C-alpha positions as CSV (number, residue, x, y, z in Angstrom):
1,M,117.8,9.3,21.2
2,I,117.3,9.9,24.9
3,L,120.2,9.0,27.1
4,R,119.2,7.8,30.6
5,R,122.6,7.3,32.1
6,K,126.1,8.7,31.5
7,V,129.2,7.1,32.8
8,D,132.5,9.0,32.9
9,L,135.4,6.6,33.0
10,Q,138.0,9.0,31.7
11,H,140.2,8.7,34.8
12,A,139.3,5.1,35.7
13,P,141.9,2.3,35.4
14,P,141.2,0.2,32.3
15,S,140.6,-2.9,34.4
16,A,137.7,-1.1,36.2
17,C,135.9,-0.1,33.0
18,A,134.5,-3.5,32.0
19,T,133.2,-4.2,35.5
20,S,131.6,-0.7,35.8
21,I,129.8,-1.0,32.4
22,A,128.6,-4.5,33.1
23,D,127.2,-3.4,36.5
24,M,125.5,-0.3,35.0
25,V,124.0,-2.3,32.1
26,A,122.6,-4.9,34.4
27,E,120.6,-2.2,36.3
28,L,119.0,-0.8,33.1
29,P,115.6,-1.9,31.8
30,A,115.5,-3.2,28.3
31,G,115.7,-0.5,25.6
32,E,117.5,2.0,27.9
33,L,120.5,3.8,26.6
34,I,123.8,4.5,28.4
35,E,126.6,6.8,27.3
36,V,130.1,6.0,28.3
37,L,133.1,8.4,28.1
38,A,136.6,6.9,28.3
39,S,140.1,8.1,27.7
40,D,141.8,4.8,27.2
41,P,142.8,4.5,23.5
42,H,142.2,0.7,23.7
43,S,138.6,1.3,24.7
44,V,137.3,1.2,21.1
45,A,138.6,-2.3,20.5
46,D,137.6,-3.4,24.0
47,F,134.0,-2.2,23.5
48,R,133.7,-4.0,20.2
49,A,135.3,-7.2,21.5
50,T,133.4,-7.4,24.8
51,S,130.0,-6.1,23.6
52,N,127.6,-8.9,24.2
53,P,125.1,-9.0,21.4
54,A,122.6,-10.9,23.5
55,C,122.6,-8.1,26.1
56,T,123.6,-4.8,24.5
57,D,123.9,-3.1,21.1
58,L,126.8,-0.7,20.5
59,L,124.9,2.1,18.7
60,E,127.6,4.7,18.5
61,S,131.3,5.1,18.8
62,S,133.1,8.4,18.4
63,R,136.2,10.3,19.4
64,L,136.7,14.0,20.3
65,G,140.3,14.7,21.1
66,N,141.4,12.1,23.6
67,V,137.9,11.3,24.8
68,F,136.1,8.3,23.4
69,R,132.3,8.2,23.5
70,F,130.1,5.1,23.3
71,V,126.3,4.7,23.3
72,L,124.9,1.3,24.3
73,R,121.4,0.1,24.3
74,K,120.3,-2.8,26.6
75,R,118.3,-5.5,24.9
């Protein structure tokens, strides 16, 4: 798996996260991967609820301490 973009939202307000991810994904060509790091404990549920199956696949979700990591692939 080759990650093309990495977005660190660990210190971003929760309201900014969804907008930042949507903007980043919109710029990616189909098939590209993006890694997102977040510190908001609600981010896991947020990613699962807001992941748009027509546009992205949530490939991976993990946690290391208080950092949540997500890997998305643009369709």
